[in-house]
VMD Tcl script that draws the C-alpha trace (Angstrom):
set ca {
  {13.60 -0.37 73.89}
  {12.59 -0.38 70.36}
  {11.82 -3.31 68.52}
  {13.45 -4.25 65.29}
  {11.14 -5.22 62.37}
  {11.87 -8.67 61.48}
  {11.07 -10.08 58.13}
  {9.18 -13.37 57.99}
  {10.03 -16.15 55.77}
  {6.51 -15.56 54.06}
  {7.33 -11.73 53.29}
  {10.84 -12.63 52.17}
  {9.53 -15.32 49.74}
  {7.00 -12.79 48.29}
  {9.74 -10.08 47.69}
  {11.95 -12.61 46.01}
  {9.07 -13.78 43.78}
  {8.26 -10.00 42.87}
  {11.98 -9.44 42.07}
  {12.20 -12.53 39.92}
  {8.93 -11.88 38.05}
  {10.29 -8.09 37.19}
  {13.73 -9.56 36.14}
  {12.23 -12.09 33.92}
  {9.87 -9.65 32.29}
  {12.92 -7.33 31.75}
  {14.80 -10.27 30.17}
  {12.04 -11.18 27.73}
  {11.66 -7.53 26.73}
  {15.36 -7.34 26.16}
  {15.30 -10.31 24.11}
  {12.46 -9.13 21.83}
  {14.24 -5.81 21.41}
  {17.55 -7.43 20.40}
  {15.49 -9.60 17.98}
  {13.97 -6.52 16.41}
  {17.24 -4.56 16.24}
  {19.16 -7.45 14.59}
  {16.54 -8.54 12.24}
  {16.08 -4.96 11.07}
  {12.95 -3.25 9.74}
  {11.83 -4.69 6.35}
  {13.59 -2.91 3.60}
  {11.29 -0.80 1.01}
  {11.59 -2.42 -2.39}
  {10.88 0.27 -4.92}
  {8.23 -0.85 -7.58}
  {9.62 -1.29 -11.09}
  {8.60 0.65 -13.98}
  {5.83 -0.59 -16.04}
  {7.22 -2.18 -19.21}
  {4.22 -1.80 -21.20}
  {3.70 1.77 -20.54}
  {3.80 4.18 -23.64}
  {4.18 7.83 -24.07}
  {1.10 10.14 -24.58}
  {-2.66 9.81 -23.96}
  {-5.06 7.13 -24.89}
  {-7.50 7.99 -27.69}
  {-11.10 7.29 -28.32}
  {-12.46 6.27 -24.89}
  {-15.77 8.01 -24.05}
  {-15.39 7.83 -20.40}
  {-11.81 8.69 -20.04}
  {-11.29 11.89 -17.77}
  {-8.12 13.72 -16.26}
  {-8.62 14.06 -12.60}
  {-6.59 16.48 -10.64}
  {-5.93 14.78 -7.29}
  {-3.88 17.56 -5.89}
  {-1.38 20.15 -7.21}
  {1.21 18.25 -9.31}
  {-0.77 14.91 -9.14}
  {-2.96 14.40 -12.22}
  {-4.54 11.05 -13.05}
  {-6.14 10.26 -16.27}
  {-8.24 7.20 -16.42}
  {-11.23 5.28 -17.90}
  {-13.90 5.70 -15.27}
  {-15.96 2.81 -16.62}
  {-13.02 0.14 -17.43}
  {-13.94 -2.93 -19.50}
  {-12.82 -6.46 -18.88}
  {-11.95 -8.54 -21.66}
  {-9.92 -11.67 -22.12}
  {-8.35 -11.64 -18.79}
  {-7.40 -7.88 -18.76}
  {-8.81 -4.90 -17.24}
  {-8.91 -2.04 -19.83}
  {-8.00 0.94 -17.77}
  {-6.38 3.46 -19.91}
  {-4.60 4.79 -16.90}
  {-2.34 8.00 -17.58}
  {-0.03 9.90 -15.51}
  {-0.61 13.48 -16.74}
  {2.48 15.28 -18.50}
  {2.02 18.12 -16.05}
  {2.34 15.62 -13.03}
  {5.21 15.97 -10.76}
  {4.69 12.50 -9.22}
  {5.18 8.86 -10.26}
  {2.47 6.35 -9.54}
  {1.01 2.89 -9.82}
  {-2.42 1.47 -9.74}
  {-3.74 -1.44 -7.59}
  {-7.28 -2.92 -8.49}
  {-9.09 -4.42 -5.85}
  {-12.45 -6.44 -5.73}
  {-13.91 -7.01 -2.25}
  {-10.80 -5.90 -0.38}
  {-8.63 -8.32 -2.40}
  {-5.92 -7.14 -4.63}
  {-6.47 -8.61 -8.22}
  {-4.12 -6.47 -10.41}
  {-1.32 -4.06 -10.06}
  {0.52 -2.01 -12.60}
  {4.04 -0.79 -12.53}
  {5.36 2.77 -12.03}
  {3.85 5.25 -14.60}
  {6.23 8.20 -15.11}
  {4.61 11.61 -16.21}
  {3.33 11.62 -19.69}
  {2.84 7.83 -19.80}
  {-0.47 5.75 -19.99}
  {-1.03 2.07 -19.76}
  {-3.87 0.54 -21.69}
  {-4.66 -2.74 -19.80}
  {-3.72 -4.82 -16.79}
  {-3.73 -8.48 -16.40}
  {-6.09 -9.69 -13.58}
  {-5.69 -12.55 -11.18}
  {-9.50 -13.22 -11.43}
  {-12.40 -12.58 -13.85}
  {-14.80 -9.78 -13.68}
  {-18.49 -9.51 -14.81}
  {-20.05 -6.35 -16.02}
  {-21.50 -4.53 -13.45}
  {-19.08 -5.72 -10.68}
  {-17.69 -2.87 -8.60}
  {-13.93 -2.58 -8.21}
  {-11.74 -0.14 -6.44}
  {-8.76 1.58 -8.21}
  {-6.02 2.67 -5.59}
  {-3.53 5.22 -7.11}
  {-0.35 5.19 -5.16}
  {1.73 8.35 -5.91}
  {5.61 8.57 -5.18}
  {8.02 11.60 -5.11}
  {10.36 10.95 -8.00}
  {13.50 9.30 -7.20}
  {13.04 9.13 -3.42}
  {9.84 7.05 -3.34}
  {8.32 9.24 -0.53}
  {4.55 9.07 -0.40}
  {2.79 11.74 -2.32}
  {-0.57 10.31 -1.17}
  {-3.24 7.63 -2.30}
  {-6.34 8.15 -4.35}
  {-9.13 5.69 -4.33}
  {-11.75 5.51 -7.13}
  {-14.73 3.06 -7.04}
  {-15.98 2.17 -10.46}
  {-18.07 -0.27 -12.20}
  {-16.91 -2.58 -14.88}
  {-18.48 -2.28 -18.21}
  {-19.40 -5.07 -20.69}
  {-16.54 -6.31 -22.73}
}
mol new
graphics top color blue
foreach p $ca { graphics top sphere $p radius 0.5 }
foreach p [lrange $ca 0 end-1] q [lrange $ca 1 end] { graphics top cylinder $p $q radius 0.2 }
display resetview
């Protein structure tokens, strides 16, 4: 005669504990999923157009250059910007031949200290107000963020490290 397997009280408690733990983990995961779904993803707010932008290209800057990033993405800027009266004089331009919109963020030691609005093709901006002062010789990073017109899909980011000129 065969003997039936009997489940001891200890084994039963262990199985119940495992099943309870799995159910609890599943409930917590479902709760986080529900919160994420109902809260939604953060909506993208397109940046506004730069109100101080003007048509054309800046005149008279010795260190001003047109820099092609890739086809249809042309940035003009002063590679040695000067800081005067709380403003960084970038002379940044979106080339007339560009097919992208872009903005410029200015970083100092990984901290954003300034940002422009969107520049359309054929526009330039002479200066941007900074959150903190800059001394001649300090290094800053200019991050140029390009967007596909109207859709704001990314067209790439270019970074340029430059030194601040004297006022």
